[in-house]
C-alpha positions in Angstrom: 39.0 56.1 17.6 41.8 54.2 19.2 42.7 50.5 19.1 41.2 50.0 22.6 37.8 51.4 21.4 37.9 49.1 18.3 38.6 46.0 20.4 35.7 46.9 22.7 33.3 47.4 19.8 34.5 44.1 18.3 33.9 42.3 21.6 30.5 43.9 21.8 29.7 42.7 18.2 30.9 39.2 19.1 28.6 39.2 22.2 25.7 40.3 20.0 26.4 37.6 17.4 26.2 35.0 20.1 23.0 36.4 21.5 21.6 36.4 17.9 22.7 32.8 17.5 21.0 31.8 20.7 17.8 33.6 19.8 17.8 32.1 16.3 18.2 28.6 17.6 15.5 29.3 20.3 13.2 30.3 17.4 14.1 27.2 15.5 13.1 25.0 18.5 9.7 26.7 18.5 9.4 26.3 14.8 10.0 22.5 15.1 7.3 22.2 17.8 4.9 24.1 15.5 5.9 21.8 12.6 5.1 18.7 14.7 1.6 20.0 15.5 1.0 20.9 11.9 2.1 17.4 10.8 -0.2 15.7 13.2 -3.1 17.9 12.1 -2.3 17.5 8.4 -1.9 21.3 8.1 0.2 23.1 5.5 3.5 24.0 6.8 3.6 27.3 4.8 1.1 29.9 6.0 1.5 33.1 3.9 -1.1 35.0 5.9 0.8 34.3 9.2 4.1 35.2 7.5 2.7 38.5 6.3 1.4 39.3 9.8 4.8 38.6 11.4 6.6 40.8 8.8 4.2 43.7 9.4 4.6 43.5 13.1 8.4 43.4 12.9 8.5 46.4 10.5 6.2 48.4 12.7 8.7 48.0 15.5 11.8 48.8 13.4 13.5 52.0 14.4 16.6 51.7 12.2 19.3 52.1 11.2 18.2 49.3 8.8 15.6 50.2 6.2 12.3 48.3 6.4 13.1 46.6 3.1 16.3 45.3 4.5 14.6 44.0 7.7 11.9 42.3 5.6 14.6 40.6 3.5 16.5 39.4 6.5 13.5 37.9 8.2 12.2 36.3 5.1 15.4 34.4 4.9 14.9 33.3 8.5 11.4 32.2 7.7 12.6 30.3 4.6 15.2 28.5 6.7 12.5 27.7 9.3 10.2 26.2 6.7 13.0 24.1 5.4 13.7 22.9 9.0 10.1 21.8 9.3 10.3 19.9 6.0 13.5 18.2 7.1 11.7 17.1 10.3 8.9 15.8 8.1 11.3 13.7 6.0 13.1 12.4 9.2 9.7 11.0 10.2 9.6 8.6 7.2 10.0 5.0 8.4 11.9 4.1 5.1 14.4 7.0 5.7 18.1 6.3 6.2 17.9 8.9 9.0 15.2 6.8 10.8 17.2 3.5 10.4 20.9 3.9 9.5 21.6 0.2 8.9 20.5 -1.5 5.7 17.4 -3.6 5.5 18.3 -7.1 4.6 15.6 -9.4 3.1 15.9 -13.2 3.0 13.8 -15.0 0.5 14.4 -18.7 0.7 18.1 -19.0 -0.2 18.4 -15.5 -1.6 19.6 -12.6 0.5 19.0 -9.0 -0.8 20.6 -6.0 0.8 23.8 -7.2 2.3 26.2 -6.2 -0.4 25.5 -9.4 -2.3 24.1 -9.2 -5.8 20.9 -11.2 -6.6 19.2 -11.8 -10.0 15.5 -12.0 -10.8 15.0 -13.7 -14.1 12.0 -15.2 -16.0 9.4 -14.6 -18.7 7.4 -11.4 -18.9 4.1 -13.4 -18.9 3.3 -16.9 -17.8 2.0 -18.6 -20.9 2.3 -22.3 -20.1 3.9 -24.8 -17.7 6.4 -25.9 -20.4 7.5 -22.3 -21.1 8.1 -21.4 -17.4 9.8 -24.7 -16.7 12.3 -24.3 -19.6 13.3 -20.9 -18.2 13.4 -22.1 -14.6 15.8 -24.9 -15.6 18.1 -22.4 -17.2 17.8 -20.0 -14.3 18.5 -22.7 -11.8 21.6 -23.9 -13.7 23.2 -20.5 -13.2 22.7 -20.5 -9.5 19.9 -17.9 -9.6 17.4 -18.2 -6.8 14.6 -15.8 -7.9 12.2 -16.5 -10.7 9.8 -13.9 -12.1 6.7 -14.3 -14.2 3.6 -12.3 -14.8 0.2 -13.9 -14.0 -1.7 -10.6 -14.0 -0.6 -8.2 -16.7 -1.8 -4.6 -16.7 -1.4 -3.6 -20.3 -1.8 -0.3 -22.1 -4.3 -1.7 -24.5 -7.3 -3.7 -23.2 -7.0 -6.0 -26.2 -3.5 -7.2 -25.3 -2.8 -10.4 -23.4 -3.7 -9.7 -19.7 -2.2 -12.9 -18.2 -3.5 -16.2 -17.1 -4.5 -14.9 -13.6 -4.9 -17.6 -11.0 -3.8 -20.3 -13.4 -0.6 -18.4 -14.0 0.1 -18.3 -10.2 -0.6 -22.1 -10.0 2.0 -22.7 -12.8 4.6 -20.5 -11.1 4.0 -22.3 -7.8 4.4 -25.8 -9.4 7.6 -24.8 -11.2 9.1 -23.1 -8.2 8.5 -26.2 -6.1 10.0 -28.4 -8.7 13.2 -26.3 -9.2 13.4 -24.9 -5.6 13.2 -21.3 -6.7 11.5 -18.3 -5.0 8.8 -16.7 -7.1 8.1 -13.0 -7.8 4.9 -12.0 -9.5 2.8 -8.9 -9.9 -0.5 -8.4 -8.1 -2.8 -5.6 -9.4 -5.9 -5.9 -7.2 -5.9 -5.4 -3.4 -8.5 -8.2 -3.3 -6.0 -10.7 -4.8 -3.2 -10.0 -2.2 -4.4 -12.6 0.3 -4.8 -15.2 -2.5 -1.3 -14.4 -3.8 0.5 -15.2 -0.5 -0.2 -18.9 -1.1 1.5 -18.9 -4.5 4.4 -16.4 -4.5 7.3 -15.6 -2.3 7.5 -11.9 -3.3 4.6 -9.7 -4.3 5.4 -7.3 -7.0 3.7 -3.9 -7.4 4.3 -2.7 -10.9 5.0 0.8 -12.2 1.4 1.4 -13.2 0.3 0.7 -9.6 3.0 2.5 -7.7 0.4 5.0 -6.5 -2.5 2.6 -6.2 -2.7 3.5 -2.5 -5.3 0.8 -1.6 -3.0 -1.8 -3.1 0.0 -0.4 -1.2 -1.9 -0.5 2.1 -3.0 -4.1 1.4 0.6 -5.1 0.6 1.6 -3.5 3.9 -0.6 -5.8 5.9 0.8 -9.2 4.7 3.9 -11.0 5.8 5.5 -11.2 2.4 8.4 -9.2 0.9 7.2 -6.5 -1.6 9.0 -5.5 -4.8 7.9 -2.0 -5.6 8.6 -0.6 -9.0 9.0 3.1 -9.7 6.1 4.7 -11.6 6.4 5.7 -15.2 6.6 9.4 -14.4 7.2 9.3 -10.6 9.8 11.5 -8.9 12.1 9.8 -6.4 10.2 11.5 -3.6 6.9 10.0 -4.8 8.6 6.6 -5.1 9.9 6.8 -1.5 6.5 7.9 -0.2 4.8 5.0 -2.0 7.2 2.7 -0.1 6.2 4.6 3.1 2.6 3.5 2.5 3.6 -0.1 2.7 5.9 0.2 5.7 3.4 2.4 7.6 1.1 -0.7 7.7 3.7 -2.9 9.3 5.5 -4.5 6.4 9.1 -3.3 6.2 10.4 -6.0 3.8 10.4 -3.8 0.7 12.7 -3.9 -2.3 12.7 -0.8 -4.5 13.1 -1.3 -8.2 14.2 1.3 -10.7 12.7 0.4 -14.1 13.1 3.5 -16.1 10.9 6.6 -16.4 9.1 8.2 -19.2 10.9 11.0 -21.0 10.9 12.6 -24.5 13.5 10.0 -25.7 12.2 7.5 -28.2 15.4 5.4 -28.7 14.4 3.3 -25.7 11.1 2.2 -24.2 11.9 4.3 -21.1 14.9 6.2 -19.8 16.9 4.3 -17.2 17.5 6.7 -14.3 20.7 5.0 -13.1 21.4 7.9 -10.7 18.3 6.9 -8.8 20.1 3.9 -7.4 22.6 5.7 -5.2 20.1 8.4 -4.3 17.6 5.8 -3.1 20.3 4.0 -1.2 21.4 7.3 0.5 17.8 8.4 1.3 16.4 5.0 2.4 17.6 1.9 4.1 15.8 -0.4 1.6 17.6 -2.6 -1.0 17.4 -1.3 -4.6 17.2 -3.4 -7.8 17.3 -2.4 -11.4 15.0 -3.8 -14.1 17.1 -3.5 -17.3 14.3 -5.0 -19.5 11.5 -2.5 -19.0 13.9 0.4 -18.7 15.3 -0.1 -22.2 12.8 -2.3 -24.1 15.7 -3.5 -26.1 17.5 -6.8 -25.6 20.7 -5.4 -27.1 20.9 -2.9 -24.2 20.3 -5.4 -21.4 24.0 -6.2 -20.8 25.4 -2.7 -20.8 22.7 -1.4 -18.5 23.1 -4.4 -16.2 26.8 -3.6 -16.0 26.0 0.0 -15.2 23.6 -1.1 -12.4 26.2 -3.4 -11.0 28.9 -0.7 -11.1 26.7 1.9 -9.4 25.8 -0.4 -6.5 22.5 -2.0 -7.2 21.5 -4.9 -4.9 20.0 -6.8 -7.8 19.2 -7.0 -11.5 15.9 -8.0 -13.0 15.6 -9.1 -16.6 13.2 -11.2 -18.8 13.9 -14.5 -20.4 11.7 -16.5 -22.8 12.3 -19.8 -24.6 11.2 -18.2 -27.9 10.7 -14.4 -27.6 9.5 -14.1 -31.2 6.2 -15.8 -30.3 5.9 -14.3 -26.8 2.5 -13.1 -25.9 3.9 -9.9 -24.5 7.1 -7.8 -24.8 8.7 -10.0 -27.5 11.3 -7.3 -28.5 12.9 -7.0 -25.1 13.2 -10.6 -23.8 16.3 -12.7 -24.0 16.2 -16.2 -25.4 17.9 -18.9 -23.3 21.3 -18.9 -25.2 21.4 -15.1 -24.9 20.6 -15.4 -21.2 23.6 -17.7 -20.7 25.9 -15.3 -22.5 24.5 -12.4 -20.5 25.2 -14.3 -17.2 28.7 -15.2 -18.4 29.7 -11.6 -18.9 27.9 -10.1 -15.9 29.4 -12.7 -13.6 32.9 -11.9 -14.8 32.3 -8.2 -14.1 30.7 -9.0 -10.7 33.7 -11.0 -9.7 35.9 -8.0 -10.4 33.7 -5.3 -8.9 32.3 -6.7 -5.8 35.6 -7.8 -4.1 37.0 -4.4 -4.8 34.0 -2.7 -3.4 34.2 -4.7 -0.2 37.8 -3.7 0.2 37.2 0.0 -0.3 
């Protein structure tokens, strides 16, 4: 065979390659349309019976030179890529997806702005115990220029005998203190029926880790005009976390702050395991701001500062931690809350780091 014949055959192969490419992309277009119909009808994207029928039909029309096993392998790879294409289209449809909205969501809460490259802090006691307790913390928080005060009025606890919070009285205390110190308040709501009541007392509704997949609560939160701080569930994957946020935004409320607060693993040295890598993943996958709760992720006050530094360095939009005037007598989570002097030391160090990191990040 001469050079001329080889060139002709190579040209013929190039033409066939382009035809195959055109046909594969034509097939992919059909696959996308089928995926859209399946999504609307809540059908499973993978249909093993249909796949087997297609393979059998293809093999019955195979006249070589490829063996049937080779043809089956080639087409199964095409089917696999087609299924992944349908799954990608499904992910694109998520309203919280970065693909759906490339620009960052920026949430304004009184004087605080979350999601614009600035760093905001959420500080306050684990549980609201009294007006005096919350006011002492609010005074310290305000003195550091922090604009967001947290405090639990409804406390879902592992044991039914532990302190469950003051309920409505706790919300009233938070509202009074926030008005006196001009702070925005974040507090957890655990019952869908309490959402409408909460909007009169709080500036941000928190949905805690134990309620991340309380779908009725998520739907109710999606129907109010208040920012929602959504914490990652104790054993939730990032995909499950993102889909929980989708429940909220699908009902019309896009003012959602994601909060990584540690996940349950086999490790016992800390209360939970802080999944710090979740921060950049969530910021890549979604357009929502991401905070890190260093208190619940560690359960140890001696680890609050280093984990806060890690959160700052990795690009979190905010840091949440707990502060109590006298943690030793706190009605909940006494081992993990900072007292007020420790809070001031914490802020001194984290502010120094913030002043070094953030200007550099804006220049890069």
